[in-house]
C-alpha positions as CSV (number, residue, x, y, z in Angstrom):
1,M,14.6,-7.8,-22.7
2,D,18.2,-8.4,-21.6
3,M,18.0,-5.3,-19.4
4,M,14.9,-6.6,-17.6
5,L,16.6,-9.9,-16.8
6,E,19.8,-8.0,-15.7
7,A,17.7,-5.8,-13.4
8,Y,16.1,-8.9,-11.9
9,L,19.4,-10.7,-11.4
10,T,21.6,-7.7,-10.5
11,H,19.4,-5.3,-8.6
12,D,21.8,-4.6,-5.8
13,A,25.5,-3.7,-6.1
14,S,27.1,-6.9,-4.9
15,H,25.2,-10.1,-5.5
16,L,28.0,-12.6,-4.9
17,D,27.8,-11.7,-1.3
18,P,24.5,-9.7,-0.9
19,D,24.0,-7.6,2.2
20,D,20.3,-7.4,2.0
21,I,19.7,-9.2,5.4
22,P,22.4,-8.6,8.1
23,Q,24.1,-11.4,10.1
24,T,22.2,-10.9,13.3
25,K,20.3,-12.8,16.0
26,E,17.5,-10.2,15.9
27,S,14.2,-11.1,14.4
28,V,13.5,-10.0,10.8
29,W,9.9,-8.9,10.2
30,I,8.5,-8.9,6.6
31,L,4.8,-7.8,6.3
32,G,3.7,-9.4,9.5
33,K,5.9,-12.5,9.3
34,E,8.7,-13.0,11.8
35,Y,11.9,-14.7,10.7
36,K,15.1,-15.7,12.5
37,P,18.3,-15.2,10.4
38,P,20.6,-16.7,9.4
39,H,18.6,-20.0,9.6
40,D,15.7,-18.4,7.7
41,L,17.7,-16.5,5.2
42,R,16.5,-18.4,2.2
43,V,12.9,-18.2,3.3
44,I,13.2,-14.5,3.9
45,R,14.5,-13.9,0.4
46,K,11.8,-16.1,-1.1
47,D,9.2,-14.0,0.8
48,I,10.7,-10.7,-0.5
49,Q,11.0,-12.1,-4.0
50,T,7.3,-13.0,-4.1
51,R,6.3,-9.3,-3.6
52,L,5.3,-7.6,-6.8
53,W,8.1,-5.0,-7.5
54,F,7.0,-2.1,-9.7
55,T,9.8,0.1,-11.0
56,Y,10.3,2.9,-13.6
57,R,9.6,1.6,-17.1
58,R,10.4,3.1,-20.5
59,N,9.1,2.8,-24.1
60,F,5.5,2.3,-23.1
61,I,2.6,3.7,-25.0
62,P,2.4,7.5,-24.4
63,I,0.3,8.6,-21.4
64,G,-2.7,10.5,-22.9
65,D,-1.5,13.3,-25.1
66,T,1.6,14.1,-23.1
67,G,4.0,12.2,-25.3
68,L,5.6,10.7,-22.1
69,T,6.8,7.1,-22.7
70,T,8.6,6.7,-19.4
71,D,8.0,7.6,-15.7
72,K,11.7,7.8,-14.9
73,G,12.3,10.7,-12.5
74,W,8.7,11.3,-11.5
75,G,6.8,8.0,-11.0
76,C,8.5,6.5,-7.9
77,M,5.6,7.3,-5.5
78,L,3.1,6.0,-8.0
79,R,5.0,2.8,-8.3
80,C,5.1,2.5,-4.5
81,G,1.3,2.9,-4.5
82,Q,1.0,0.1,-7.0
83,M,3.1,-2.2,-4.8
84,V,0.8,-1.6,-1.8
85,L,-2.3,-2.3,-3.8
86,A,-0.8,-5.3,-5.5
87,Q,0.2,-6.7,-2.2
88,A,-3.4,-6.2,-0.9
89,L,-4.8,-8.1,-3.9
90,V,-2.3,-11.0,-3.5
91,M,-3.1,-11.3,0.2
92,L,-6.8,-11.3,-0.6
93,H,-6.9,-13.7,-3.5
94,L,-3.8,-15.9,-2.9
95,G,-3.1,-15.6,0.8
96,R,0.0,-14.3,2.7
97,D,1.8,-17.6,2.5
98,W,1.6,-18.0,-1.3
99,R,5.0,-17.9,-3.0
100,W,6.0,-16.9,-6.5
101,S,8.6,-18.7,-8.6
102,I,10.0,-18.2,-12.1
103,D,7.8,-21.0,-13.4
104,T,4.6,-19.6,-11.8
105,K,1.6,-19.6,-14.2
106,N,-1.1,-19.2,-11.5
107,S,-4.1,-17.7,-13.3
108,T,-5.1,-15.5,-10.3
109,Y,-1.6,-14.2,-10.0
110,L,-1.4,-13.3,-13.7
111,K,-4.8,-11.5,-13.5
112,I,-3.5,-9.4,-10.7
113,L,-0.3,-8.6,-12.5
114,H,-2.1,-7.7,-15.7
115,M,-4.0,-5.0,-13.8
116,F,-0.8,-3.1,-13.2
117,E,1.0,-3.5,-16.6
118,D,2.0,-0.3,-18.4
119,R,-0.9,-0.2,-20.9
120,R,-3.9,2.1,-21.1
121,A,-6.5,-0.7,-20.5
122,A,-4.9,-1.9,-17.2
123,P,-7.0,-0.4,-14.4
124,F,-4.0,0.3,-12.2
125,S,-1.4,1.1,-14.8
126,I,0.9,4.2,-14.6
127,H,-1.3,5.6,-17.4
128,Q,-4.5,5.4,-15.4
129,I,-3.2,6.7,-12.0
130,A,-1.2,9.5,-13.6
131,L,-4.2,10.7,-15.6
132,M,-6.4,10.5,-12.4
133,G,-3.9,12.7,-10.7
134,A,-4.1,15.2,-13.6
135,S,-7.9,15.4,-13.1
136,E,-7.2,16.8,-9.7
137,G,-4.5,19.3,-10.6
138,K,-1.5,17.0,-10.6
139,E,0.0,17.1,-14.1
140,V,1.3,14.0,-15.6
141,G,5.0,13.9,-14.8
142,Q,4.6,15.8,-11.6
143,W,5.5,14.2,-8.3
144,F,2.7,12.7,-6.1
145,G,2.7,12.5,-2.2
146,P,1.7,9.4,-0.3
147,N,-1.8,10.7,0.3
148,T,-2.4,11.6,-3.3
149,V,-1.4,8.1,-4.4
150,A,-3.9,6.6,-1.9
151,Q,-6.6,8.8,-3.4
152,V,-6.0,8.1,-7.1
153,L,-5.9,4.3,-6.7
154,K,-9.6,4.3,-5.7
155,P,-12.0,2.5,-8.1
156,E,-15.7,2.4,-7.8
157,E,-17.2,2.8,-4.4
158,N,-19.1,-0.5,-4.6
159,R,-16.0,-2.6,-5.2
160,I,-13.9,-3.0,-2.0
161,F,-11.6,-1.3,0.4
162,G,-11.6,1.9,2.3
163,N,-9.1,4.7,2.6
164,V,-8.9,7.0,5.6
165,L,-7.9,10.6,5.6
166,Q,-9.3,12.7,8.4
167,K,-9.1,16.5,8.6
168,N,-10.5,18.9,11.2
169,A,-12.4,22.1,10.6
170,K,-9.1,24.0,10.2
171,N,-8.0,21.6,7.4
172,E,-5.2,20.3,9.6
173,M,-4.4,16.6,9.8
174,D,-6.2,14.8,12.7
175,K,-4.3,11.6,13.4
176,L,-7.5,9.8,14.1
177,C,-9.2,6.7,12.8
178,N,-12.9,6.5,13.2
179,Q,-13.6,2.8,13.9
180,C,-17.4,3.1,13.6
181,E,-17.2,5.0,10.4
182,L,-14.8,2.5,8.8
183,G,-17.0,-0.4,9.9
184,R,-20.0,1.2,8.4
185,L,-18.5,1.8,5.0
186,C,-17.2,-1.7,4.8
187,C,-20.7,-3.2,5.2
188,N,-22.4,-4.0,2.0
189,K,-26.1,-4.1,2.6
190,D,-28.1,-7.1,1.4
191,P,-30.4,-5.6,-1.2
192,S,-33.3,-7.7,0.1
193,E,-33.1,-6.1,3.5
194,E,-34.1,-2.6,4.6
195,F,-31.4,-0.2,5.7
196,I,-30.2,-0.8,9.3
197,S,-27.7,1.6,10.7
198,V,-24.5,0.1,12.0
199,R,-24.7,-0.5,15.7
200,P,-22.3,1.2,18.1
201,H,-19.7,-0.6,20.2
202,S,-21.5,-3.2,22.3
203,G,-19.9,-6.6,22.7
204,K,-18.8,-7.1,19.1
205,G,-16.8,-4.0,18.2
206,A,-17.8,-0.7,16.9
207,G,-19.0,-0.7,13.4
208,S,-19.9,-4.4,13.4
209,C,-22.0,-5.6,10.5
210,R,-25.4,-7.0,11.2
211,S,-26.5,-10.3,9.6
212,S,-28.0,-8.5,6.6
213,Y,-24.6,-7.1,5.6
214,V,-21.6,-8.5,3.8
215,W,-18.2,-7.2,4.8
216,K,-16.2,-5.4,2.1
217,P,-12.4,-6.1,2.5
218,L,-10.7,-2.9,3.8
219,L,-7.5,-1.3,2.6
220,L,-6.7,1.3,5.2
221,V,-4.2,4.0,4.3
222,I,-3.2,6.3,7.1
223,P,-1.1,9.3,6.1
224,L,1.2,10.4,9.0
225,R,3.6,13.2,9.7
226,L,6.2,12.0,12.2
227,G,8.3,15.1,12.5
228,L,9.3,18.3,10.8
229,S,12.4,17.6,8.7
230,E,13.2,14.2,10.2
231,I,11.4,11.4,12.1
232,N,11.0,12.1,15.8
233,P,12.6,9.1,17.6
234,V,9.6,8.9,19.9
235,Y,7.7,7.3,17.0
236,V,10.3,4.7,16.0
237,E,9.1,1.7,18.1
238,S,5.4,2.3,17.2
239,L,6.3,2.5,13.5
240,K,8.2,-0.7,13.7
241,L,5.3,-2.4,15.5
242,C,3.1,-1.6,12.4
243,F,5.2,-4.1,10.4
244,T,4.4,-6.9,12.9
245,F,0.6,-6.8,12.5
246,S,-0.7,-9.6,10.3
247,Q,-2.9,-7.1,8.5
248,T,0.1,-4.9,7.5
249,L,0.7,-3.9,3.9
250,G,3.9,-1.9,4.9
251,V,4.6,1.8,4.7
252,I,4.8,4.2,1.8
253,G,7.5,6.8,2.4
254,G,11.2,7.2,1.6
255,K,13.7,10.0,1.6
256,P,13.6,13.5,0.2
257,N,12.9,13.2,-3.6
258,H,13.1,9.4,-3.3
259,A,9.9,7.4,-2.6
260,L,10.3,3.8,-1.3
261,Y,8.1,0.9,-0.3
262,F,9.0,-0.3,3.2
263,I,8.0,-3.9,3.9
264,G,9.7,-4.7,7.2
265,F,12.5,-4.1,9.6
266,V,15.4,-5.7,11.4
267,G,16.8,-3.9,14.5
268,D,16.6,-0.2,13.8
269,E,16.8,-0.7,10.0
270,V,13.9,-0.7,7.7
271,I,13.7,-3.1,4.7
272,Y,12.3,-1.7,1.5
273,L,11.8,-2.2,-2.2
274,D,13.2,0.5,-4.4
275,P,11.3,1.5,-7.6
276,H,14.3,3.5,-8.9
277,T,15.4,0.9,-11.6
278,T,14.4,1.7,-15.2
279,Q,13.3,-1.4,-17.1
280,M,11.7,-1.9,-20.5
281,A,7.9,-2.0,-20.7
282,G,6.2,-5.1,-21.9
283,L,3.4,-7.6,-21.3
284,V,3.4,-11.0,-19.5
285,E,0.3,-12.3,-21.2
286,D,-0.1,-16.0,-20.4
287,K,3.6,-16.5,-19.7
288,E,4.0,-19.1,-22.4
289,Q,6.9,-17.5,-24.3
290,E,10.4,-17.1,-22.9
291,H,10.3,-13.3,-23.2
292,E,7.0,-13.3,-21.2
293,K,8.7,-15.3,-18.5
294,E,11.6,-12.9,-18.5
295,M,9.1,-10.0,-18.3
296,D,7.4,-11.6,-15.3
297,A,10.8,-12.0,-13.6
298,S,11.3,-8.3,-13.9
299,Y,8.4,-7.7,-11.5
300,H,10.2,-9.5,-8.7
301,C,13.3,-8.2,-6.8
302,Q,15.8,-10.8,-5.7
303,Y,17.3,-8.6,-2.9
304,A,15.6,-5.9,-0.9
305,S,17.5,-2.9,0.5
306,R,17.7,-1.5,4.0
307,S,18.3,1.8,5.7
308,H,18.3,3.2,9.3
309,I,14.7,4.0,10.2
310,L,15.7,7.6,11.2
311,H,16.8,8.2,7.6
312,M,13.2,8.0,6.5
313,D,11.4,11.2,5.5
314,P,8.8,12.0,8.3
315,S,5.9,12.0,5.7
316,V,4.7,8.5,5.5
317,A,1.5,6.4,5.0
318,A,0.9,3.3,7.0
319,C,-1.1,0.7,5.1
320,F,-3.2,-2.2,6.4
321,M,-5.6,-4.7,4.8
322,C,-8.6,-6.5,6.6
323,A,-10.2,-9.1,4.4
324,T,-12.8,-9.9,7.0
325,E,-14.7,-8.0,9.8
326,E,-12.8,-10.2,12.3
327,E,-9.5,-9.1,11.0
328,F,-10.6,-5.5,11.2
329,E,-11.7,-5.9,14.9
330,S,-8.4,-7.7,15.6
331,L,-6.4,-4.8,14.0
332,C,-8.3,-2.3,16.1
333,K,-7.6,-4.2,19.3
334,Q,-3.9,-4.4,18.4
335,I,-3.7,-0.7,17.6
336,K,-5.3,0.2,20.9
337,K,-3.1,-2.1,22.9
338,K,0.3,-1.7,21.2
339,L,0.1,1.8,19.6
340,I,-2.1,3.8,21.8
341,Q,-2.2,2.6,25.4
342,N,0.6,3.9,27.6
343,E,1.9,6.0,24.7
344,K,2.3,9.7,25.4
345,Q,2.6,10.5,21.6
346,P,0.9,7.7,19.7
347,L,1.2,7.5,15.9
348,F,-2.5,8.1,15.6
349,E,-5.6,7.6,17.7
350,L,-8.6,5.3,17.2
351,C,-12.0,6.5,18.3
352,D,-15.2,4.5,18.5
353,E,-17.4,7.3,17.4
354,R,-17.2,10.2,15.0
355,P,-15.7,13.3,16.7
356,N,-18.1,16.2,17.0
357,H,-15.7,18.6,15.3
358,W,-16.0,16.7,12.0
359,S,-18.8,18.6,10.4
360,P,-21.2,16.4,8.4
361,L,-21.4,19.1,5.9
362,D,-17.8,20.1,5.5
363,D,-16.1,16.8,6.3
364,S,-18.5,14.0,5.5
365,A,-17.7,10.4,5.7
366,E,-17.7,10.2,2.0
367,E,-14.9,12.8,1.9
368,A,-12.9,11.3,4.7
369,L,-13.4,7.6,3.7
370,G,-13.6,6.5,0.1
371,A,-13.8,3.0,-1.4
372,M,-10.5,1.8,-2.7
373,A,-9.0,-1.0,-4.8
374,C,-10.8,-3.6,-6.8
375,Y,-12.4,-6.9,-5.7
376,A,-13.4,-8.0,-9.1
377,Y,-10.8,-8.3,-11.8
378,D,-12.8,-6.7,-14.6
379,D,-14.5,-3.4,-15.3
380,C,-12.6,-1.4,-12.6
381,G,-14.0,2.1,-12.7
382,R,-12.6,5.1,-10.8
383,Q,-13.4,8.1,-8.7
384,F,-11.2,10.7,-7.0
385,D,-11.3,12.5,-3.7
386,D,-9.2,14.9,-1.7
387,S,-5.8,16.4,-2.8
388,D,-2.6,16.0,-0.9
389,N,-2.1,19.3,0.9
390,E,-0.2,18.0,3.8
391,F,2.2,15.5,2.2
392,E,4.4,17.0,-0.5
393,L,7.9,16.5,0.9
394,L,8.9,13.2,-0.7
395,G,9.7,12.8,-4.4
């Protein structure tokens, strides 16, 4: 338990004078929020500290029959995936402006945290997602790419959230998002109504839900390859813009053999949470005991880290969350205006209709777009989709 508290209090090298946020007049962006240091320094750190920070753990119950009781050395990308999904659930159920403190006993927050604890019954534990990867040829203990993590975090299709991975007939990555397809899959049909196909773009946005539909919150994960061995500088400004959208959940990526969760930027430096700290496994329960409070503190990092954006590996996944149809339409408008218009090499493209070369037999919407994450807290089932052919460079 002492090691957990030490990791929380001494995550970075020098905490008497931390260098997590530089002395600058430039704006600091954290998950869609703009701050002005040094005036906002305390507020910036409080925002970062609120994010759920999942790291390597040790001495948990073995995963399946593998005998593995730690994910040290192989679970960093899985932990980054957990952080993205946890952030989506916090935004959905608590709001972007909610803040954590050491004395927090908010029941909704605790329910979310319990879903990620290192125990077999937790729907998004390291046990569950590692075993889901094994069912698709990824052995427990083997490294996952950003796209594989996006796939294995998917619960039952009728819960919430969508994941996008589009491939063309040659099984090469198409950097396209199909707005109409996404909108259709986020519309829960009212069981009392007959099926009505989603209308095309006409006044309200492609893929709009009719009155007989209820919108399912959308978690959109877009795997990208922004260069060969390093990021092409042409993508830098667009990648930074992704952190300014109110719907952003950050970026999964990192360095070679070193996965990280990027939550913002300042200047040409990205700000990230690093899962490469090994802590003891344990349960928070109702946070009534002192050791449970210390365990909860171990899920929150006092100081983030930063690195030049060009030092990132070019294999990344940009993540967004739209709780409502209005947020989805707003995100589409921002993408078109800021990431696509006037860009010779956009990060990706957003089309209103399904491209003809996406065969309905070989590349169906169900293969390209799967339900992801969990709206309810209980009975979170699972399903799995495509493997991670194009994104295996990180570790």
